LUMVEXMAR-366141 format. One record per residue: residue in one letter; residue number from 1; y, x, z of N, C-alpha, C, O in turn. Coordinates in steps of 0.1 Angstrom, whole numbers, plus 2048, in hexadecimal, padded with zeros to 3 digits. Layout:
LUMVEXMAR-366141
NODE  code  pos  n.north  n.east  n.up  ca.north  ca.east  ca.up  c.north  c.east  c.up  o.north  o.east  o.up
NODE     A  NUM        Y       X     Z         Y        X      Z        Y       X     Z        Y       X     Z
...
This chain:
LUMVEXMAR-366141
NODE  code  pos  n.north  n.east  n.up  ca.north  ca.east  ca.up  c.north  c.east  c.up  o.north  o.east  o.up
NODE     M    1      ABD     9B4   661       AC7      9A9    660      ABF     99C   65E      AC1     992   665
NODE     K    2      AB5     99C   655       AAE      98F    652      AA6     98B   65E      AA5     97F   661
NODE     A    3      AA0     995   665       A98      991    671      AA0     98C   67C      A9C     982   683
NODE     Q    4      AAC     991   67E       AB6      98C    688      ABA     97E   685      ABA     975   68E
NODE     L    5      ABD     97B   678       AC1      96E    674      AB6     964   676      AB8     959   67B
NODE     E    6      AAA     968   672       A9E      95F    674      A9B     95C   682      A98     951   686
NODE     A    7      A9D     966   68B       A9B      964    699      AA5     95A   69F      AA2     952   6A7
NODE     A    8      AB2     95C   69A       ABC      953    69F      AB9     945   69A      ABC     93B   6A1
NODE     R    9      AB4     943   68D       AB1      936    688      AA6     92F   690      AA8     924   693
NODE     Q   10      A9C     937   693       A91      931    69B      A95     92D   6A9      A91     923   6AE
NODE     A   11      A9E     936   6AF       AA3      933    6BC      AAB     926   6BC      AAB     91E   6C6
NODE     A   12      AB3     924   6B2       ABC      919    6B1      AB4     90C   6AD      AB8     901   6AF
NODE     G   13      AA8     90E   6A7       AA0      903    6A2      AA6     8FC   696      AA3     8F0   693
NODE     D   14      AAE     903   68E       AB4      8FE    682      AAA     8FE   677      AA2     907   676
NODE     A   15      AAC     8F5   66D       AA5      8F5    661      AAA     901   659      AB5     905   65A
NODE     I   16      AA1     906   650       AA4      912    648      AB1     90F   63F      ABA     917   63F
NODE     G   17      AB1     904   638       ABC      901    630      AC9     8FF   637      AD4     903   631
NODE     V   18      AC9     8FA   643       AD5      8F9    64B      ADA     906   650      AE6     90A   64F
NODE     F   19      AD1     90E   656       AD4      91A    65C      AD9     925   652      AE3     92B   655
NODE     Y   20      AD3     926   647       AD7      930    63D      AE2     92C   633      AE5     933   62A
NODE     D   21      AE8     920   636       AF4      91C    62E      B00     920   636      B03     91A   640
NODE     P   22      B07     92A   631       B13      92F    639      B1E     925   63B      B26     926   644
NODE     R   23      B1E     91A   632       B28      910    634      B24     907   640      B2D     900   646
NODE     Q   24      B17     906   643       B13      8FE    64F      B11     906   65B      B0F     900   666
NODE     N   25      B10     913   65A       B0D      91B    666      B18     925   668      B17     931   664
NODE     A   26      B24     921   66D       B2F      92A    66E      B2C     936   678      B32     940   676
NODE     E   27      B24     933   681       B21      93E    68B      B1B     94A   685      B1E     955   689
NODE     H   28      B12     948   67C       B0B      953    675      B0F     955   667      B08     95D   65F
NODE     A   29      B1A     94F   662       B1E      950    654      B20     95E   650      B1C     962   645
NODE     A   30      B27     967   658       B29      974    654      B1C     97C   652      B1B     984   649
NODE     G   31      B13     97A   65B       B06      981    65A      AFE     97C   64E      AF7     984   647
NODE     L   32      AFF     96F   64B       AF8      96A    63F      AFE     96F   632      AF7     973   629
NODE     Q   33      B0B     970   632       B12      976    626      B0F     985   625      B0D     989   619
NODE     R   34      B0E     98C   630       B0B      99A    62F      AFD     99C   62A      AFA     9A5   622
NODE     S   35      AF4     994   62F       AE6      995    62B      AE4     992   61C      ADD     999   615
NODE     H   36      AEC     988   617       AEC      985    609      AF1     990   601      AEC     994   5F6
NODE     S   37      AFC     996   605       B02      9A1    5FE      AF9     9AD   5FE      AF8     9B4   5F3
NODE     L   38      AF2     9B0   609       AE9      9BB    609      ADD     9B9   600      AD8     9C2   5F9
NODE     R   39      AD8     9AD   5FF       ACD      9A9    5F6      AD2     9AB   5E7      ACA     9B0   5DF
NODE     E   40      ADE     9A7   5E4       AE3      9A9    5D6      AE5     9B8   5D3      AE1     9BC   5C8
NODE     E   41      AEA     9BF   5DD       AEC      9CE    5DB      ADE     9D5   5D9      ADD     9DD   5D0
NODE     M   42      AD4     9D1   5E0       AC7      9D7    5DF      AC1     9D3   5D1      ABB     9DC   5CB
NODE     A   43      AC3     9C7   5CD       ABE      9C4    5BF      AC5     9CC   5B4      ABE     9D0   5AB
NODE     S   44      AD2     9CE   5B6       AD9      9D5    5AC      AD5     9E4   5AC      AD3     9EA   5A1
NODE     L   45      AD3     9EA   5B8       ACE      9F7    5B9      AC0     9F9   5B3      ABD     A03   5AC
NODE     M   46      AB8     9EF   5B5       AAA      9F0    5AF      AAB     9EF   5A0      AA3     9F6   599
NODE     Q   47      AB3     9E7   59A       AB5      9E6    58C      ABA     9F3   586      AB5     9F8   57C
NODE     R   48      AC4     9F9   58D       AC9      A06    589      ABE     A11   589      ABD     A19   580
NODE     A   49      AB6     A11   594       AAB      A1B    595      AA1     A19   58A      A9C     A23   585
NODE     E   50      A9D     A0C   587       A94      A0A    57C      A99     A0E   56F      A92     A14   567
NODE     A   51      AA6     A0C   56C       AAC      A10    560      AAC     A1F   55F      AA9     A25   554
NODE     W   52      AB0     A26   56A       AB0      A34    56A      AA2     A3A   568      AA0     A44   560
NODE     A   53      A98     A34   56E       A8A      A39    56C      A85     A37   55E      A7F     A3F   558
NODE     R   54      A89     A2B   558       A85      A29    54A      A8C     A33   541      A86     A38   537
NODE     A   55      A99     A36   543       AA0      A40    53B      A9A     A4E   53D      A98     A55   533
NODE     A   56      A97     A51   549       A91      A5E    54B      A83     A5F   545      A7F     A6A   53F
NODE     S   57      A7B     A54   546       A6E      A54    53F      A6F     A55   530      A67     A5D   52A
NODE     G   58      A79     A4E   52B       A7B      A4F    51C      A7F     A5D   518      A7B     A62   50E
NODE     A   59      A88     A64   520       A8C      A71    51D      A80     A7B   51E      A7F     A84   515
NODE     D   60      A78     A79   528       A6C      A82    529      A63     A80   51D      A5E     A8A   518
NODE     K   61      A61     A74   519       A58      A71    50D      A5E     A78   501      A57     A7E   4F8
NODE     H   62      A6B     A76   4FF       A72      A7C    4F3      A71     A8B   4F4      A6E     A92   4E9
NODE     D   63      A73     A91   4FF       A72      AA0    501      A64     AA5   4FD      A62     AAF   4F6
NODE     R   64      A59     A9E   502       A4C      AA1    500      A48     AA0   4F1      A41     AA9   4EB
NODE     S   65      A4D     A95   4EB       A49      A93    4DD      A51     A9D   4D4      A4B     AA2   4CA
NODE     A   66      A5D     AA1   4D8       A64      AAB    4D0      A5D     AB9   4D2      A5C     AC0   4C8
NODE     A   67      A58     ABC   4DE       A52      AC9    4E0      A44     AC9   4D8      A41     AD4   4D3
NODE     E   68      A3E     ABE   4D7       A31      ABD    4D0      A33     ABE   4C1      A2A     AC3   4BA
NODE     A   69      A3E     ABA   4BC       A41      ABA    4AE      A46     AC8   4A9      A45     ACB   49D
NODE     E   70      A4A     AD1   4B2       A4E      ADE    4AE      A42     AE6   4AA      A38     AE6   4B1
NODE     P   71      A43     AED   49F       A38      AF6    49A      A36     B02   4A3      A40     B08   4A8
NODE     E   72      A2A     B05   4A6       A27      B11    4AE      A27     B1E   4A5      A24     B1D   499
NODE     E   73      A2B     B29   4AB       A2C      B35    4A3      A20     B3E   4A6      A1F     B49   4A0
């Protein structure tokens, strides 16, 4: 999506600020908004993945420390 929009911008010879402003570029406004939504969704998914990884890492550390604290028979 980003590559397509950038190719269209270069072909049109528009300045970056003008082309990527959906209020000034009605022709590509839907694509610009879709690209923005996808970027936000990707950032949200990455934050969730990082939080999941931190939680899993913390649980692993807790399990290991609990196992090490148990007395051996």
